[in-house]
Each structure stands twice: as structure tokens, then as C-alpha cells.
C-alpha positions in Angstrom: -0.1 0.0 -0.1 0.9 3.5 -1.0 1.8 5.9 1.2 1.1 9.5 0.2 4.4 11.5 1.3 2.0 14.9 1.9 -0.7 14.2 4.6 1.0 10.0 5.5 -2.8 9.2 4.6 -3.0 6.0 2.6 -3.1 7.0 -1.5 -6.4 5.7 -1.5 -7.5 8.2 1.6 -5.4 10.9 0.3 -7.1 14.6 -0.4 -3.8 16.6 -1.4 -4.6 16.1 -5.0 -8.6 17.9 -5.1 -8.0 20.1 -1.8 -4.9 21.6 -4.7 -7.7 21.3 -7.5 -9.8 23.6 -5.7 -7.4 26.4 -4.3 -6.2 26.8 -8.1 -6.8 29.9 -9.6 -6.4 28.6 -13.9 -5.8 31.9 -16.6 -6.9 30.2 -20.5 -4.5 32.8 -23.1 -3.5 32.0 -26.4 -0.3 33.8 -28.2 1.1 33.9 -31.6 4.4 32.8 -31.7 6.7 32.5 -34.7 5.9 32.0 -37.5 2.0 33.2 -37.1 1.7 30.0 -35.0 -1.3 29.9 -32.4 -0.7 28.4 -29.5 -2.7 28.4 -26.7 -1.1 29.1 -22.2 -3.0 27.3 -19.2 -1.4 29.4 -16.3 -2.0 28.8 -12.6 -1.0 25.5 -11.9 0.9 24.8 -8.7 2.8 21.8 -8.3 0.6 20.3 -5.8 -1.2 18.2 -8.7 0.2 15.5 -11.4 0.8 18.0 -14.0 2.3 15.4 -16.3 -1.3 13.6 -16.4 -3.0 17.0 -16.8 -0.9 17.8 -19.8 -1.8 13.7 -20.9 -5.2 14.8 -20.9 -5.2 18.2 -21.7 -3.3 16.7 -25.3 -5.9 13.4 -25.5 -9.0 15.7 -25.4 -8.2 18.4 -28.4 -5.6 15.7 -30.6 -3.1 18.3 -29.9 1.2 18.6 -29.4 1.9 20.5 -25.6 4.4 20.8 -23.4 4.8 22.0 -18.8 7.5 24.5 -18.9 8.6 23.5 -15.1 10.5 26.6 -15.2 7.8 29.2 -15.6 5.0 27.3 -14.3 2.9 26.3 -17.4 1.0 24.7 -19.7 1.2 25.1 -23.4 -0.9 23.5 -25.9 -0.2 23.9 -29.9 -3.0 25.8 -31.9 -6.3 27.9 -30.4 -8.0 25.8 -27.6 -9.0 28.2 -25.3 -12.8 27.9 -25.8 -12.0 23.8 -25.8 -9.8 23.8 -22.7 -12.4 25.1 -19.5 -15.0 21.8 -19.9 -11.8 20.0 -20.0 -10.8 20.9 -16.7 -14.0 20.6 -15.3 -14.0 16.8 -15.9 -10.6 16.8 -14.4 -11.8 18.1 -11.3 -11.1 21.9 -11.8 -14.1 24.4 -10.3 -15.6 26.4 -12.9 -15.1 29.9 -11.1 -11.8 29.3 -10.8 -11.4 28.7 -14.3 -10.7 32.1 -16.7 -11.1 32.5 -20.2 
């Protein structure tokens, strides 16, 4: 049985990630990069959750490429997806009023 390093509870009873998701203030923006390519950035995600899994879910749902920049703390997805990200983040457990388009 695995134990959470933050709270000391078993992984099945751990609520650290759910608490972290409810306290987030996420901002979704689009910007143009080189050669006129548009990317969507998701900022405001803290390190208290499995960000790699969130990036993987977003890339699969949106059928696009993307990455997480750990130094700057944002997810970058290829293409203009700012209208489609909010329902996916809500499905992943984030609160609707904490996501700003």
C-alpha cells in the first residue's frame, strides 16, 4: 500500500490533490509564436498535483501537441483551444469559477 508523502495517509484516502485543485486560479490565454503559429497557454497550476497527467489528458482530448514548462509554470498547447479547455478542466476536477478564459 502506497502512502502519500504530504499527508501520510494511504493513496486511496488521500485528498491532497483534490484540495489543491479546488484552490487553483487558472488562466487560459492564446498567443502567436514564430511564423504566425498560435499556442494556448494554461497558467496558474501549482506543483501539488500530477501536472504530467493533466497535460497528457489535455493533449489527448484536444488532439494536439503540448508541453509543460516547469521553470515558468505553464502548460503550452499547439493551436487555439481556449474555448475547449474549460470543460475538460472541469471534468478533470477543477472548479468552474476558478478557470478564467
